Biopython code that builds the backbone (N, CA, C, O; Angstrom):
import numpy as np
from Bio.PDB.StructureBuilder import StructureBuilder

atoms = [
    (1, "MET", "N", (7.217, 0.499, -23.472)),
    (1, "MET", "CA", (7.166, 1.830, -22.890)),
    (1, "MET", "C", (7.179, 1.715, -21.367)),
    (1, "MET", "O", (6.421, 0.931, -20.796)),
    (2, "ALA", "N", (8.022, 2.480, -20.721)),
    (2, "ALA", "CA", (8.128, 2.458, -19.261)),
    (2, "ALA", "C", (6.935, 3.178, -18.632)),
    (2, "ALA", "O", (6.403, 4.143, -19.180)),
    (3, "ILE", "N", (6.536, 2.679, -17.472)),
    (3, "ILE", "CA", (5.454, 3.325, -16.727)),
    (3, "ILE", "C", (6.036, 4.565, -16.051)),
    (3, "ILE", "O", (7.046, 4.462, -15.354)),
    (4, "PRO", "N", (5.419, 5.741, -16.242)),
    (4, "PRO", "CA", (5.978, 6.948, -15.614)),
    (4, "PRO", "C", (5.780, 6.946, -14.103)),
    (4, "PRO", "O", (4.696, 6.637, -13.608)),
    (5, "HIS", "N", (6.819, 7.287, -13.390)),
    (5, "HIS", "CA", (6.769, 7.436, -11.945)),
    (5, "HIS", "C", (7.163, 8.862, -11.609)),
    (5, "HIS", "O", (7.733, 9.570, -12.439)),
    (6, "ALA", "N", (6.861, 9.277, -10.400)),
    (6, "ALA", "CA", (7.232, 10.621, -9.970)),
    (6, "ALA", "C", (8.748, 10.770, -9.971)),
    (6, "ALA", "O", (9.487, 9.821, -9.705)),
    (7, "GLN", "N", (9.178, 11.952, -10.268)),
    (7, "GLN", "CA", (10.594, 12.297, -10.271)),
    (7, "GLN", "C", (10.892, 13.154, -9.044)),
    (7, "GLN", "O", (9.974, 13.747, -8.476)),
    (8, "PRO", "N", (12.158, 13.233, -8.621)),
    (8, "PRO", "CA", (12.488, 14.086, -7.481)),
    (8, "PRO", "C", (11.940, 15.503, -7.695)),
    (8, "PRO", "O", (12.122, 16.105, -8.753)),
    (9, "GLY", "N", (11.274, 16.007, -6.676)),
    (9, "GLY", "CA", (10.705, 17.353, -6.730)),
    (9, "GLY", "C", (9.268, 17.401, -7.202)),
    (9, "GLY", "O", (8.622, 18.441, -7.077)),
    (10, "ASP", "N", (8.736, 16.288, -7.750)),
    (10, "ASP", "CA", (7.339, 16.264, -8.190)),
    (10, "ASP", "C", (6.403, 16.293, -6.987)),
    (10, "ASP", "O", (6.695, 15.705, -5.946)),
    (11, "VAL", "N", (5.291, 16.974, -7.138)),
    (11, "VAL", "CA", (4.236, 16.970, -6.121)),
    (11, "VAL", "C", (3.237, 15.889, -6.518)),
    (11, "VAL", "O", (2.785, 15.845, -7.662)),
    (12, "ILE", "N", (2.893, 15.020, -5.573)),
    (12, "ILE", "CA", (1.989, 13.896, -5.833)),
    (12, "ILE", "C", (0.730, 14.077, -4.999)),
    (12, "ILE", "O", (0.802, 14.257, -3.783)),
    (13, "ASP", "N", (-0.409, 14.031, -5.648)),
    (13, "ASP", "CA", (-1.692, 14.163, -4.965)),
    (13, "ASP", "C", (-2.100, 12.805, -4.394)),
    (13, "ASP", "O", (-2.351, 11.869, -5.154)),
    (14, "VAL", "N", (-2.168, 12.687, -3.086)),
    (14, "VAL", "CA", (-2.587, 11.439, -2.439)),
    (14, "VAL", "C", (-3.852, 11.644, -1.606)),
    (14, "VAL", "O", (-4.141, 10.867, -0.697)),
    (15, "ARG", "N", (-4.599, 12.697, -1.927)),
    (15, "ARG", "CA", (-5.866, 12.901, -1.224)),
    (15, "ARG", "C", (-6.817, 11.744, -1.534)),
    (15, "ARG", "O", (-6.650, 11.052, -2.538)),
    (16, "PRO", "N", (-7.810, 11.537, -0.672)),
    (16, "PRO", "CA", (-8.797, 10.488, -0.946)),
    (16, "PRO", "C", (-9.405, 10.670, -2.337)),
    (16, "PRO", "O", (-9.606, 11.792, -2.800)),
    (17, "LEU", "N", (-9.691, 9.549, -2.988)),
    (17, "LEU", "CA", (-10.261, 9.566, -4.331)),
    (17, "LEU", "C", (-11.758, 9.857, -4.312)),
    (17, "LEU", "O", (-12.317, 10.315, -5.309)),
    (18, "ALA", "N", (-12.399, 9.594, -3.187)),
    (18, "ALA", "CA", (-13.827, 9.859, -2.977)),
    (18, "ALA", "C", (-14.671, 9.239, -4.090)),
    (18, "ALA", "O", (-14.647, 8.021, -4.265)),
    (19, "ASP", "N", (-15.423, 10.056, -4.852)),
    (19, "ASP", "CA", (-16.328, 9.521, -5.870)),
    (19, "ASP", "C", (-15.589, 8.901, -7.060)),
    (19, "ASP", "O", (-16.221, 8.253, -7.894)),
    (20, "LYS", "N", (-14.273, 9.084, -7.159)),
    (20, "LYS", "CA", (-13.478, 8.477, -8.237)),
    (20, "LYS", "C", (-12.895, 7.116, -7.818)),
    (20, "LYS", "O", (-12.253, 6.445, -8.625)),
    (21, "LEU", "N", (-13.117, 6.713, -6.569)),
    (21, "LEU", "CA", (-12.519, 5.490, -6.035)),
    (21, "LEU", "C", (-12.893, 4.255, -6.862)),
    (21, "LEU", "O", (-12.019, 3.460, -7.208)),
    (22, "ALA", "N", (-14.160, 4.088, -7.176)),
    (22, "ALA", "CA", (-14.615, 2.884, -7.878)),
    (22, "ALA", "C", (-13.981, 2.738, -9.256)),
    (22, "ALA", "O", (-13.795, 1.614, -9.722)),
    (23, "ALA", "N", (-13.646, 3.835, -9.918)),
    (23, "ALA", "CA", (-13.078, 3.787, -11.268)),
    (23, "ALA", "C", (-11.545, 3.819, -11.266)),
    (23, "ALA", "O", (-10.924, 3.748, -12.327)),
    (24, "SER", "N", (-10.941, 3.923, -10.097)),
    (24, "SER", "CA", (-9.479, 4.054, -10.011)),
    (24, "SER", "C", (-8.811, 2.697, -9.908)),
    (24, "SER", "O", (-9.422, 1.713, -9.492)),
    (25, "LYS", "N", (-7.544, 2.664, -10.295)),
    (25, "LYS", "CA", (-6.744, 1.438, -10.245)),
    (25, "LYS", "C", (-5.492, 1.670, -9.405)),
    (25, "LYS", "O", (-5.055, 2.805, -9.212)),
    (26, "THR", "N", (-4.930, 0.580, -8.913)),
    (26, "THR", "CA", (-3.673, 0.636, -8.184)),
    (26, "THR", "C", (-2.595, 1.216, -9.094)),
    (26, "THR", "O", (-2.538, 0.905, -10.284)),
    (27, "LYS", "N", (-1.734, 2.073, -8.514)),
    (27, "LYS", "CA", (-0.700, 2.737, -9.317)),
    (27, "LYS", "C", (0.570, 2.917, -8.491)),
    (27, "LYS", "O", (0.518, 3.346, -7.338)),
    (28, "THR", "N", (1.706, 2.585, -9.093)),
    (28, "THR", "CA", (2.995, 2.853, -8.450)),
    (28, "THR", "C", (3.302, 4.332, -8.636)),
    (28, "THR", "O", (3.336, 4.828, -9.763)),
    (29, "LEU", "N", (3.525, 5.035, -7.529)),
    (29, "LEU", "CA", (3.786, 6.473, -7.576)),
    (29, "LEU", "C", (5.280, 6.774, -7.668)),
    (29, "LEU", "O", (5.707, 7.635, -8.437)),
    (30, "ILE", "N", (6.063, 6.052, -6.872)),
    (30, "ILE", "CA", (7.517, 6.270, -6.809)),
    (30, "ILE", "C", (8.183, 4.902, -6.857)),
    (30, "ILE", "O", (7.749, 3.970, -6.181)),
    (31, "LYS", "N", (9.231, 4.784, -7.655)),
    (31, "LYS", "CA", (9.996, 3.536, -7.682)),
    (31, "LYS", "C", (11.461, 3.877, -7.901)),
    (31, "LYS", "O", (11.852, 4.421, -8.933)),
    (32, "THR", "N", (12.264, 3.535, -6.884)),
    (32, "THR", "CA", (13.708, 3.694, -6.959)),
    (32, "THR", "C", (14.317, 2.365, -6.518)),
    (32, "THR", "O", (13.586, 1.473, -6.089)),
    (33, "PRO", "N", (15.624, 2.213, -6.613)),
    (33, "PRO", "CA", (16.224, 0.963, -6.141)),
    (33, "PRO", "C", (16.007, 0.701, -4.648)),
    (33, "PRO", "O", (16.108, -0.445, -4.210)),
    (34, "LEU", "N", (15.712, 1.736, -3.861)),
    (34, "LEU", "CA", (15.605, 1.568, -2.413)),
    (34, "LEU", "C", (14.199, 1.698, -1.846)),
    (34, "LEU", "O", (13.935, 1.229, -0.739)),
    (35, "VAL", "N", (13.298, 2.324, -2.584)),
    (35, "VAL", "CA", (11.953, 2.545, -2.053)),
    (35, "VAL", "C", (10.931, 2.488, -3.186)),
    (35, "VAL", "O", (11.188, 2.910, -4.314)),
    (36, "GLU", "N", (9.755, 1.947, -2.837)),
    (36, "GLU", "CA", (8.645, 1.925, -3.777)),
    (36, "GLU", "C", (7.403, 2.376, -3.019)),
    (36, "GLU", "O", (7.131, 1.890, -1.921)),
    (37, "VAL", "N", (6.645, 3.310, -3.608)),
    (37, "VAL", "CA", (5.406, 3.795, -3.010)),
    (37, "VAL", "C", (4.282, 3.521, -4.001)),
    (37, "VAL", "O", (4.313, 3.970, -5.147)),
    (38, "ILE", "N", (3.292, 2.774, -3.529)),
    (38, "ILE", "CA", (2.178, 2.344, -4.372)),
    (38, "ILE", "C", (0.884, 2.841, -3.750)),
    (38, "ILE", "O", (0.676, 2.713, -2.543)),
    (39, "ARG", "N", (0.009, 3.411, -4.584)),
    (39, "ARG", "CA", (-1.343, 3.714, -4.106)),
    (39, "ARG", "C", (-2.194, 2.503, -4.469)),
    (39, "ARG", "O", (-2.534, 2.293, -5.633)),
    (40, "MET", "N", (-2.532, 1.710, -3.453)),
    (40, "MET", "CA", (-3.358, 0.520, -3.647)),
    (40, "MET", "C", (-4.825, 0.932, -3.616)),
    (40, "MET", "O", (-5.246, 1.704, -2.755)),
    (41, "VAL", "N", (-5.597, 0.407, -4.564)),
    (41, "VAL", "CA", (-7.041, 0.641, -4.620)),
    (41, "VAL", "C", (-7.705, -0.729, -4.629)),
    (41, "VAL", "O", (-7.462, -1.541, -5.522)),
    (42, "LEU", "N", (-8.543, -0.977, -3.634)),
    (42, "LEU", "CA", (-9.202, -2.275, -3.504)),
    (42, "LEU", "C", (-10.713, -2.098, -3.363)),
    (42, "LEU", "O", (-11.170, -1.279, -2.566)),
    (43, "PRO", "N", (-11.483, -2.856, -4.127)),
    (43, "PRO", "CA", (-12.936, -2.802, -3.957)),
    (43, "PRO", "C", (-13.355, -3.551, -2.696)),
    (43, "PRO", "O", (-12.630, -4.422, -2.214)),
    (44, "ALA", "N", (-14.508, -3.215, -2.175)),
    (44, "ALA", "CA", (-15.033, -3.902, -0.994)),
    (44, "ALA", "C", (-15.068, -5.400, -1.243)),
    (44, "ALA", "O", (-15.493, -5.857, -2.304)),
    (45, "GLY", "N", (-14.615, -6.160, -0.249)),
    (45, "GLY", "CA", (-14.629, -7.609, -0.332)),
    (45, "GLY", "C", (-13.375, -8.225, -0.920)),
    (45, "GLY", "O", (-13.203, -9.441, -0.846)),
    (46, "LYS", "N", (-12.497, -7.429, -1.499)),
    (46, "LYS", "CA", (-11.265, -7.964, -2.094)),
    (46, "LYS", "C", (-10.363, -8.497, -0.983)),
    (46, "LYS", "O", (-10.138, -7.827, 0.024)),
    (47, "VAL", "N", (-9.850, -9.718, -1.181)),
    (47, "VAL", "CA", (-8.974, -10.360, -0.218)),
    (47, "VAL", "C", (-7.636, -10.645, -0.881)),
    (47, "VAL", "O", (-7.596, -11.184, -1.987)),
    (48, "LEU", "N", (-6.549, -10.294, -0.223)),
    (48, "LEU", "CA", (-5.207, -10.669, -0.655)),
    (48, "LEU", "C", (-4.710, -11.692, 0.355)),
    (48, "LEU", "O", (-4.542, -11.375, 1.533)),
    (49, "SER", "N", (-4.475, -12.917, -0.099)),
    (49, "SER", "CA", (-4.074, -13.990, 0.799)),
    (49, "SER", "C", (-2.699, -13.711, 1.405)),
    (49, "SER", "O", (-1.981, -12.811, 0.970)),
    (50, "GLU", "N", (-2.357, -14.490, 2.400)),
    (50, "GLU", "CA", (-1.106, -14.254, 3.128)),
    (50, "GLU", "C", (0.096, -14.241, 2.188)),
    (50, "GLU", "O", (0.244, -15.095, 1.314)),
    (51, "HIS", "N", (0.933, -13.255, 2.398)),
    (51, "HIS", "CA", (2.149, -13.088, 1.610)),
    (51, "HIS", "C", (3.160, -12.318, 2.442)),
    (51, "HIS", "O", (2.862, -11.899, 3.561)),
    (52, "LYS", "N", (4.359, -12.131, 1.895)),
    (52, "LYS", "CA", (5.419, -11.382, 2.573)),
    (52, "LYS", "C", (5.969, -10.339, 1.608)),
    (52, "LYS", "O", (5.994, -10.555, 0.396)),
    (53, "ALA", "N", (6.402, -9.224, 2.146)),
    (53, "ALA", "CA", (7.052, -8.189, 1.336)),
    (53, "ALA", "C", (8.568, -8.362, 1.460)),
    (53, "ALA", "O", (9.058, -8.830, 2.488)),
    (54, "PRO", "N", (9.306, -7.985, 0.416)),
    (54, "PRO", "CA", (10.756, -8.161, 0.442)),
    (54, "PRO", "C", (11.482, -7.203, 1.396)),
    (54, "PRO", "O", (12.646, -7.426, 1.728)),
    (55, "GLY", "N", (10.814, -6.161, 1.828)),
    (55, "GLY", "CA", (11.435, -5.199, 2.744)),
    (55, "GLY", "C", (10.432, -4.767, 3.796)),
    (55, "GLY", "O", (9.313, -5.279, 3.850)),
    (56, "GLU", "N", (10.834, -3.833, 4.622)),
    (56, "GLU", "CA", (9.916, -3.257, 5.605)),
    (56, "GLU", "C", (8.790, -2.566, 4.840)),
    (56, "GLU", "O", (9.011, -2.024, 3.758)),
    (57, "ILE", "N", (7.584, -2.588, 5.406)),
    (57, "ILE", "CA", (6.482, -1.891, 4.758)),
    (57, "ILE", "C", (5.799, -0.947, 5.739)),
    (57, "ILE", "O", (5.753, -1.169, 6.949)),
    (58, "ILE", "N", (5.276, 0.111, 5.150)),
    (58, "ILE", "CA", (4.460, 1.079, 5.876)),
    (58, "ILE", "C", (3.181, 1.234, 5.067)),
    (58, "ILE", "O", (3.220, 1.507, 3.868)),
    (59, "VAL", "N", (2.046, 1.057, 5.741)),
    (59, "VAL", "CA", (0.745, 1.177, 5.094)),
    (59, "VAL", "C", (0.011, 2.333, 5.745)),
    (59, "VAL", "O", (-0.145, 2.369, 6.965)),
    (60, "GLN", "N", (-0.445, 3.287, 4.927)),
    (60, "GLN", "CA", (-1.217, 4.417, 5.444)),
    (60, "GLN", "C", (-2.562, 4.426, 4.737)),
    (60, "GLN", "O", (-2.628, 4.645, 3.527)),
    (61, "CYS", "N", (-3.631, 4.190, 5.483)),
    (61, "CYS", "CA", (-4.972, 4.161, 4.918)),
    (61, "CYS", "C", (-5.420, 5.589, 4.596)),
    (61, "CYS", "O", (-5.383, 6.473, 5.452)),
    (62, "LEU", "N", (-5.841, 5.795, 3.350)),
    (62, "LEU", "CA", (-6.306, 7.108, 2.914)),
    (62, "LEU", "C", (-7.824, 7.233, 3.003)),
    (62, "LEU", "O", (-8.364, 8.296, 3.309)),
    (63, "GLU", "N", (-8.505, 6.100, 2.721)),
    (63, "GLU", "CA", (-9.972, 6.096, 2.778)),
    (63, "GLU", "C", (-10.454, 4.651, 2.812)),
    (63, "GLU", "O", (-9.783, 3.744, 2.320)),
    (64, "GLY", "N", (-11.618, 4.460, 3.396)),
    (64, "GLY", "CA", (-12.192, 3.131, 3.454)),
    (64, "GLY", "C", (-11.882, 2.423, 4.757)),
    (64, "GLY", "O", (-11.662, 3.051, 5.793)),
    (65, "ASP", "N", (-11.870, 1.094, 4.682)),
    (65, "ASP", "CA", (-11.720, 0.250, 5.859)),
    (65, "ASP", "C", (-11.047, -1.039, 5.395)),
    (65, "ASP", "O", (-11.622, -1.804, 4.621)),
    (66, "VAL", "N", (-9.823, -1.273, 5.874)),
    (66, "VAL", "CA", (-9.037, -2.433, 5.482)),
    (66, "VAL", "C", (-8.606, -3.174, 6.742)),
    (66, "VAL", "O", (-8.192, -2.555, 7.722)),
    (67, "THR", "N", (-8.703, -4.498, 6.712)),
    (67, "THR", "CA", (-8.228, -5.301, 7.834)),
    (67, "THR", "C", (-7.005, -6.088, 7.399)),
    (67, "THR", "O", (-7.074, -6.901, 6.477)),
    (68, "PHE", "N", (-5.876, -5.839, 8.072)),
    (68, "PHE", "CA", (-4.646, -6.604, 7.874)),
    (68, "PHE", "C", (-4.615, -7.670, 8.952)),
    (68, "PHE", "O", (-4.858, -7.374, 10.122)),
    (69, "THR", "N", (-4.323, -8.893, 8.581)),
    (69, "THR", "CA", (-4.122, -9.947, 9.570)),
    (69, "THR", "C", (-2.634, -10.249, 9.576)),
    (69, "THR", "O", (-2.071, -10.713, 8.585)),
    (70, "THR", "N", (-2.014, -9.977, 10.707)),
    (70, "THR", "CA", (-0.576, -10.164, 10.847)),
    (70, "THR", "C", (-0.241, -10.363, 12.314)),
    (70, "THR", "O", (-0.972, -9.906, 13.192)),
    (71, "MET", "N", (0.853, -11.038, 12.575)),
    (71, "MET", "CA", (1.304, -11.262, 13.942)),
    (71, "MET", "C", (0.211, -11.924, 14.774)),
    (71, "MET", "O", (0.100, -11.691, 15.978)),
    (72, "GLY", "N", (-0.601, -12.761, 14.107)),
    (72, "GLY", "CA", (-1.614, -13.531, 14.804)),
    (72, "GLY", "C", (-2.906, -12.819, 15.138)),
    (72, "GLY", "O", (-3.732, -13.360, 15.873)),
    (73, "GLU", "N", (-3.103, -11.604, 14.609)),
    (73, "GLU", "CA", (-4.344, -10.902, 14.921)),
    (73, "GLU", "C", (-4.727, -9.917, 13.824)),
    (73, "GLU", "O", (-3.870, -9.454, 13.072)),
    (74, "PRO", "N", (-6.031, -9.596, 13.732)),
    (74, "PRO", "CA", (-6.480, -8.610, 12.758)),
    (74, "PRO", "C", (-6.165, -7.192, 13.243)),
    (74, "PRO", "O", (-6.265, -6.884, 14.431)),
    (75, "LYS", "N", (-5.789, -6.352, 12.300)),
    (75, "LYS", "CA", (-5.496, -4.949, 12.599)),
    (75, "LYS", "C", (-6.320, -4.109, 11.631)),
    (75, "LYS", "O", (-6.082, -4.132, 10.423)),
    (76, "LYS", "N", (-7.283, -3.371, 12.161)),
    (76, "LYS", "CA", (-8.190, -2.571, 11.341)),
    (76, "LYS", "C", (-7.569, -1.204, 11.043)),
    (76, "LYS", "O", (-7.114, -0.506, 11.949)),
    (77, "LEU", "N", (-7.559, -0.837, 9.762)),
    (77, "LEU", "CA", (-7.060, 0.466, 9.352)),
    (77, "LEU", "C", (-8.184, 1.250, 8.684)),
    (77, "LEU", "O", (-8.841, 0.760, 7.766)),
    (78, "ARG", "N", (-8.388, 2.453, 9.153)),
    (78, "ARG", "CA", (-9.337, 3.398, 8.552)),
    (78, "ARG", "C", (-8.567, 4.657, 8.209)),
    (78, "ARG", "O", (-7.399, 4.791, 8.572)),
    (79, "ALA", "N", (-9.209, 5.575, 7.518)),
    (79, "ALA", "CA", (-8.555, 6.806, 7.068)),
    (79, "ALA", "C", (-7.749, 7.436, 8.197)),
    (79, "ALA", "O", (-8.272, 7.702, 9.279)),
    (80, "GLY", "N", (-6.468, 7.669, 7.925)),
    (80, "GLY", "CA", (-5.582, 8.287, 8.898)),
    (80, "GLY", "C", (-4.766, 7.301, 9.710)),
    (80, "GLY", "O", (-3.844, 7.705, 10.418)),
    (81, "ASP", "N", (-5.086, 6.002, 9.624)),
    (81, "ASP", "CA", (-4.330, 4.988, 10.366)),
    (81, "ASP", "C", (-3.120, 4.528, 9.564)),
    (81, "ASP", "O", (-3.140, 4.517, 8.333)),
    (82, "MET", "N", (-2.060, 4.146, 10.287)),
    (82, "MET", "CA", (-0.825, 3.680, 9.664)),
    (82, "MET", "C", (-0.376, 2.401, 10.357)),
    (82, "MET", "O", (-0.571, 2.227, 11.560)),
    (83, "LEU", "N", (0.234, 1.503, 9.572)),
    (83, "LEU", "CA", (0.733, 0.233, 10.084)),
    (83, "LEU", "C", (2.143, 0.028, 9.559)),
    (83, "LEU", "O", (2.412, 0.263, 8.381)),
    (84, "TYR", "N", (3.045, -0.413, 10.434)),
    (84, "TYR", "CA", (4.430, -0.730, 10.056)),
    (84, "TYR", "C", (4.649, -2.217, 10.274)),
    (84, "TYR", "O", (4.257, -2.760, 11.307)),
    (85, "LEU", "N", (5.277, -2.884, 9.301)),
    (85, "LEU", "CA", (5.636, -4.286, 9.451)),
    (85, "LEU", "C", (7.092, -4.485, 9.074)),
    (85, "LEU", "O", (7.587, -3.876, 8.125)),
    (86, "ALA", "N", (7.770, -5.335, 9.815)),
    (86, "ALA", "CA", (9.161, -5.662, 9.526)),
    (86, "ALA", "C", (9.241, -6.460, 8.226)),
    (86, "ALA", "O", (8.263, -7.075, 7.801)),
    (87, "ALA", "N", (10.400, -6.442, 7.610)),
    (87, "ALA", "CA", (10.622, -7.183, 6.365)),
    (87, "ALA", "C", (10.288, -8.659, 6.572)),
    (87, "ALA", "O", (10.661, -9.260, 7.579)),
    (88, "GLY", "N", (9.586, -9.224, 5.608)),
    (88, "GLY", "CA", (9.278, -10.645, 5.651)),
    (88, "GLY", "C", (8.153, -11.047, 6.585)),
    (88, "GLY", "O", (7.859, -12.236, 6.710)),
    (89, "GLU", "N", (7.519, -10.093, 7.241)),
    (89, "GLU", "CA", (6.416, -10.415, 8.164)),
    (89, "GLU", "C", (5.200, -10.868, 7.354)),
    (89, "GLU", "O", (4.696, -10.101, 6.533)),
    (90, "PRO", "N", (4.718, -12.092, 7.564)),
    (90, "PRO", "CA", (3.552, -12.558, 6.815)),
    (90, "PRO", "C", (2.318, -11.723, 7.159)),
    (90, "PRO", "O", (2.099, -11.352, 8.312)),
    (91, "HIS", "N", (1.525, -11.438, 6.138)),
    (91, "HIS", "CA", (0.296, -10.684, 6.353)),
    (91, "HIS", "C", (-0.695, -10.974, 5.232)),
    (91, "HIS", "O", (-0.313, -11.329, 4.117)),
    (92, "ALA", "N", (-1.963, -10.817, 5.553)),
    (92, "ALA", "CA", (-3.055, -10.929, 4.591)),
    (92, "ALA", "C", (-3.930, -9.701, 4.801)),
    (92, "ALA", "O", (-3.849, -9.048, 5.841)),
    (93, "LEU", "N", (-4.763, -9.385, 3.819)),
    (93, "LEU", "CA", (-5.635, -8.243, 4.026)),
    (93, "LEU", "C", (-6.954, -8.410, 3.312)),
    (93, "LEU", "O", (-7.072, -9.158, 2.342)),
    (94, "GLU", "N", (-7.954, -7.689, 3.821)),
    (94, "GLU", "CA", (-9.279, -7.671, 3.232)),
    (94, "GLU", "C", (-9.799, -6.244, 3.251)),
    (94, "GLU", "O", (-9.711, -5.550, 4.264)),
    (95, "ALA", "N", (-10.342, -5.816, 2.118)),
    (95, "ALA", "CA", (-10.989, -4.504, 2.048)),
    (95, "ALA", "C", (-12.421, -4.680, 2.540)),
    (95, "ALA", "O", (-13.259, -5.242, 1.835)),
    (96, "VAL", "N", (-12.699, -4.207, 3.734)),
    (96, "VAL", "CA", (-14.043, -4.293, 4.301)),
    (96, "VAL", "C", (-14.968, -3.360, 3.525)),
    (96, "VAL", "O", (-16.126, -3.688, 3.267)),
    (97, "GLU", "N", (-14.441, -2.195, 3.156)),
    (97, "GLU", "CA", (-15.123, -1.232, 2.291)),
    (97, "GLU", "C", (-14.177, -0.953, 1.125)),
    (97, "GLU", "O", (-12.987, -1.257, 1.215)),
    (98, "SER", "N", (-14.675, -0.389, 0.051)),
    (98, "SER", "CA", (-13.784, 0.064, -1.015)),
    (98, "SER", "C", (-12.799, 1.026, -0.380)),
    (98, "SER", "O", (-13.188, 1.919, 0.373)),
    (99, "SER", "N", (-11.510, 0.842, -0.687)),
    (99, "SER", "CA", (-10.461, 1.543, 0.052)),
    (99, "SER", "C", (-9.297, 1.917, -0.843)),
    (99, "SER", "O", (-9.083, 1.319, -1.898)),
    (100, "SER", "N", (-8.551, 2.917, -0.403)),
    (100, "SER", "CA", (-7.245, 3.198, -1.003)),
    (100, "SER", "C", (-6.268, 3.470, 0.132)),
    (100, "SER", "O", (-6.613, 4.057, 1.157)),
    (101, "PHE", "N", (-5.026, 3.018, -0.092)),
    (101, "PHE", "CA", (-3.989, 3.245, 0.907)),
    (101, "PHE", "C", (-2.640, 3.326, 0.227)),
    (101, "PHE", "O", (-2.441, 2.807, -0.871)),
    (102, "LEU", "N", (-1.719, 3.988, 0.903)),
    (102, "LEU", "CA", (-0.346, 4.069, 0.422)),
    (102, "LEU", "C", (0.434, 2.905, 1.014)),
    (102, "LEU", "O", (0.397, 2.664, 2.220)),
    (103, "LEU", "N", (1.133, 2.195, 0.155)),
    (103, "LEU", "CA", (2.009, 1.102, 0.558)),
    (103, "LEU", "C", (3.429, 1.522, 0.222)),
    (103, "LEU", "O", (3.759, 1.724, -0.947)),
    (104, "THR", "N", (4.269, 1.655, 1.236)),
    (104, "THR", "CA", (5.669, 1.984, 1.045)),
    (104, "THR", "C", (6.499, 0.765, 1.386)),
    (104, "THR", "O", (6.397, 0.223, 2.487)),
    (105, "ILE", "N", (7.329, 0.330, 0.433)),
    (105, "ILE", "CA", (8.217, -0.799, 0.638)),
    (105, "ILE", "C", (9.634, -0.254, 0.648)),
    (105, "ILE", "O", (10.057, 0.394, -0.309)),
    (106, "VAL", "N", (10.368, -0.510, 1.719)),
    (106, "VAL", "CA", (11.741, -0.046, 1.862)),
    (106, "VAL", "C", (12.655, -1.245, 1.658)),
    (106, "VAL", "O", (12.539, -2.245, 2.366)),
    (107, "ALA", "N", (13.563, -1.149, 0.693)),
    (107, "ALA", "CA", (14.454, -2.259, 0.380)),
    (107, "ALA", "C", (15.374, -2.549, 1.543)),
    (107, "ALA", "O", (15.805, -1.650, 2.265)),
    (108, "GLN", "N", (15.662, -3.827, 1.706)),
    (108, "GLN", "CA", (16.649, -4.236, 2.700)),
    (108, "GLN", "C", (18.020, -3.723, 2.248)),
    (108, "GLN", "O", (18.247, -3.550, 1.051)),
    (109, "SER", "N", (18.885, -3.490, 3.139)),
    (109, "SER", "CA", (20.221, -2.997, 2.813)),
    (109, "SER", "C", (20.863, -3.882, 1.753)),
    (109, "SER", "O", (21.002, -5.092, 1.933)),
    (110, "GLY", "N", (21.251, -3.261, 0.651)),
    (110, "GLY", "CA", (21.922, -3.987, -0.426)),
    (110, "GLY", "C", (20.980, -4.710, -1.371)),
    (110, "GLY", "O", (21.450, -5.303, -2.342)),
    (111, "GLU", "N", (19.664, -4.690, -1.135)),
    (111, "GLU", "CA", (18.712, -5.358, -2.021)),
    (111, "GLU", "C", (17.753, -4.321, -2.607)),
    (111, "GLU", "O", (17.143, -3.549, -1.867)),
    (112, "ALA", "N", (17.625, -4.304, -3.902)),
    (112, "ALA", "CA", (16.710, -3.368, -4.556)),
    (112, "ALA", "C", (15.289, -3.903, -4.501)),
    (112, "ALA", "O", (15.080, -5.111, -4.394)),
    (113, "THR", "N", (14.292, -2.987, -4.576)),
    (113, "THR", "CA", (12.894, -3.407, -4.679)),
    (113, "THR", "C", (12.696, -3.986, -6.064)),
    (113, "THR", "O", (13.437, -3.657, -6.990)),
    (114, "LYS", "N", (11.700, -4.847, -6.210)),
    (114, "LYS", "CA", (11.426, -5.491, -7.504)),
    (114, "LYS", "C", (11.014, -4.487, -8.537)),
    (114, "LYS", "O", (10.745, -4.854, -9.681)),
]
sb = StructureBuilder()
sb.init_structure("model")
sb.init_model(0)
sb.init_chain("A")
sb.init_seg("    ")
for serial, (resi, resn, name, xyz) in enumerate(atoms, 1):
    if name == "N":
        sb.init_residue(resn, " ", resi, " ")
    sb.init_atom(name, np.array(xyz, "f"), 0.0, 1.0, " ", f" {name:<3s}", serial, name[0])
structure = sb.get_structure()
């Protein structure tokens, strides 16, 4: 069974999860050959080791406190902050507090997202 994703014209609620944050899981909201939008949910203390995305990424923090380490320095994101990284830019992250953020991956020209 395929995982349902939003369809063109669907309204998607991306407000902070607040008291539902602890029980929520990461979910792909939109997936097309050119763009993928994921609502990442990370508990406090969760670390994702250094990795690279296949395309440009945009991260928008919805709630909590997340530190991205990229380009040789830590970048703190809190609710309302956004970070852009070029395709293939190495980065790692740590959820300082339980957090949720939108991760948008834009496919490179001629390459589909996974």
